[in-house]
C-alpha positions in Angstrom: 93.6 175.1 79.6 90.9 177.3 77.7 87.1 177.3 78.7 86.4 175.0 75.3 88.8 172.4 76.5 88.8 170.8 79.8 89.7 167.2 81.3 89.6 165.2 84.8 92.3 163.2 85.6 94.1 161.7 88.7 97.1 164.0 89.6 98.1 162.8 93.1 101.9 161.8 93.6 101.0 159.7 96.8 98.4 157.6 95.2 100.7 157.1 92.1 103.3 155.7 94.3 101.1 153.5 96.1 99.8 152.2 92.6 103.3 151.6 91.7 104.0 149.7 94.8 100.7 147.6 94.9 99.5 146.9 91.3 96.2 145.5 91.4 94.2 144.1 88.7 90.7 144.3 87.6 88.2 142.5 90.0 90.8 142.5 92.8 89.4 140.9 96.0 91.2 140.4 99.3 92.2 136.8 99.8 90.8 135.0 102.8 94.2 134.3 103.7 95.3 137.8 103.6 92.2 139.0 105.4 93.2 136.3 108.3 96.6 137.9 108.6 95.4 141.4 109.0 92.9 140.2 112.0 95.9 138.6 113.4 98.1 142.0 113.3 95.3 143.6 114.5 94.9 141.4 117.6 98.8 141.5 118.1 98.2 145.7 118.0 95.4 145.4 120.3 97.4 143.1 122.7 100.4 145.7 123.0 98.1 148.4 123.7 96.5 146.1 126.7 99.9 145.2 127.8 100.9 149.1 127.9 98.0 149.9 130.2 99.5 148.8 133.4 102.8 150.9 132.9 100.6 153.9 131.6 98.6 153.8 134.7 101.8 154.6 136.6 101.6 158.3 135.1 103.7 157.9 132.2 102.0 158.1 129.0 105.1 157.2 127.0 104.2 153.3 127.3 100.8 154.2 125.6 102.8 156.4 122.9 105.0 153.7 122.1 102.4 151.0 122.2 100.3 153.1 119.8 103.1 153.7 117.3 104.3 150.1 117.2 100.5 148.7 116.9 99.9 151.3 114.0 103.0 150.3 112.3 101.8 146.8 112.6 98.4 146.8 111.5 98.2 150.1 109.2 100.5 149.8 106.2 99.0 146.8 104.1 95.4 148.2 104.2 96.5 151.9 103.6 98.6 150.6 100.8 95.6 148.7 99.4 93.0 151.4 99.6 95.4 153.9 98.2 96.3 151.7 95.0 92.5 150.9 94.7 91.8 154.7 94.5 94.6 155.4 91.8 93.3 152.6 89.6 89.7 153.0 89.9 90.3 156.8 89.2 92.1 156.0 85.8 95.9 155.6 86.9 96.7 159.3 85.8 94.6 159.2 82.3 91.7 161.3 81.6 88.3 160.2 82.9 86.2 163.0 81.6 86.9 165.5 78.7 85.0 168.3 77.3 86.4 169.1 73.9 84.7 171.9 71.6 81.4 171.2 73.1 81.7 167.4 73.3 81.1 165.5 76.5 83.6 162.2 76.8 83.3 160.3 80.0 84.6 156.9 81.3 83.4 155.2 84.5 85.4 152.1 84.3 88.9 152.4 86.3 92.2 151.5 84.6 94.0 148.6 86.4 97.3 147.6 86.6 97.0 144.7 83.8 95.3 147.6 81.4 97.6 150.8 81.6 100.3 149.4 79.3 97.3 149.4 76.6 95.5 152.6 77.7 94.5 154.7 74.7 92.6 157.8 75.7 92.6 158.5 71.7 90.9 155.2 70.8 87.0 155.8 70.6 86.5 152.4 72.8 88.2 154.2 75.6 85.2 156.2 76.6 82.0 154.9 78.1 79.9 157.9 77.3 80.2 160.5 74.1 77.5 163.0 73.5 77.3 166.8 72.8 77.1 169.1 75.9 73.7 170.9 74.8 72.2 167.1 75.0 72.7 167.1 78.9 69.5 167.6 80.6 71.2 168.9 83.8 74.8 169.6 85.5 75.1 169.4 89.3 77.2 169.5 91.8 77.1 167.3 95.1 78.8 168.5 98.3 77.5 166.4 101.1 78.8 163.0 100.1 82.5 161.5 100.3 85.0 162.6 97.6 83.0 165.7 97.1 82.8 168.1 95.2 80.9 165.3 92.7 80.1 166.4 89.4 77.1 164.8 88.3 75.8 165.1 84.4 72.2 164.5 84.0 71.7 162.5 80.6 69.0 161.9 77.9 67.0 158.7 79.1 68.9 156.9 75.8 72.3 157.4 77.0 71.5 156.8 80.5 70.1 153.4 79.6 72.9 152.5 77.5 75.4 153.1 80.6 73.2 151.1 82.7 72.9 148.1 80.5 76.2 147.8 79.4 78.0 144.8 80.8 81.4 146.8 81.8 79.6 149.9 82.9 76.5 148.7 84.5 77.5 148.2 88.1 79.3 151.6 88.4 76.3 153.3 86.6 73.8 151.6 89.3 76.2 152.7 92.0 76.1 156.5 91.0 72.3 156.4 89.9 71.6 155.1 93.3 73.7 157.7 95.0 73.2 160.8 93.1 70.0 160.0 91.0 72.3 159.9 87.2 74.7 157.0 86.3 77.2 159.6 84.9 79.0 161.3 88.1 82.7 162.0 88.9 84.2 162.6 92.1 86.4 165.7 91.9 87.4 165.6 95.2 89.3 162.5 94.8 91.1 163.5 91.5 92.4 167.0 92.8 93.9 167.8 96.3 92.2 170.4 98.4 94.0 173.5 97.3 93.0 172.4 93.6 89.3 170.6 93.3 87.4 173.8 93.3 89.6 175.3 90.4 89.3 172.0 88.6 85.4 172.0 89.3 85.1 175.6 87.8 87.2 174.6 84.5 84.9 171.7 84.0 81.7 173.7 84.7 82.8 176.5 82.3 83.5 174.0 79.5 80.0 172.6 80.0 78.8 176.1 79.5 77.6 176.6 82.9 77.3 180.3 83.6 79.8 181.5 86.4 81.2 178.2 86.7 78.5 177.1 89.1 75.2 175.2 88.2 72.5 177.6 87.8 
């Protein structure tokens, strides 16, 4: 990939599998009945651990281990599956969410949910929530002390920032990032790439943005 062209898309096979197993639509909210069922499962897991305590007090750790394994098998799969699937779709379901091509920055804040994947088309201008020349950015920053770091933060001209905040589809996400990092345009590079690839991915994006040495000045 040349320094003039860079893109950010989620390439994590495990999350892809979780997203396939657990399709989530836009606006997903856990149903009250599902929450109750999860609480019941958690209670069952807790009871198993309590029941194992007298057995473990006899000097053997095996009952504790078995109880923990059974409890985890009961209580964890659904939340882990749902969280992984939500991450997959919120980060674009494998489609580009940030692209720098020939000096133009194109960014998308909105996720790509299960009911939107079939119609996803990054070549459609409406795909992008943000388009502007890289030279129009007022700053490029990297946040490293937050979940999902490194986070690439683009400081926008006032009119571009206001447009993201005012748009019905991007407003909540833009407000979230503005409150967290001081700009409505930010991407969690640490979520999109694994531990061994995230710094290389970040350097590629920074180089395409014209940041000298692949690091913000």
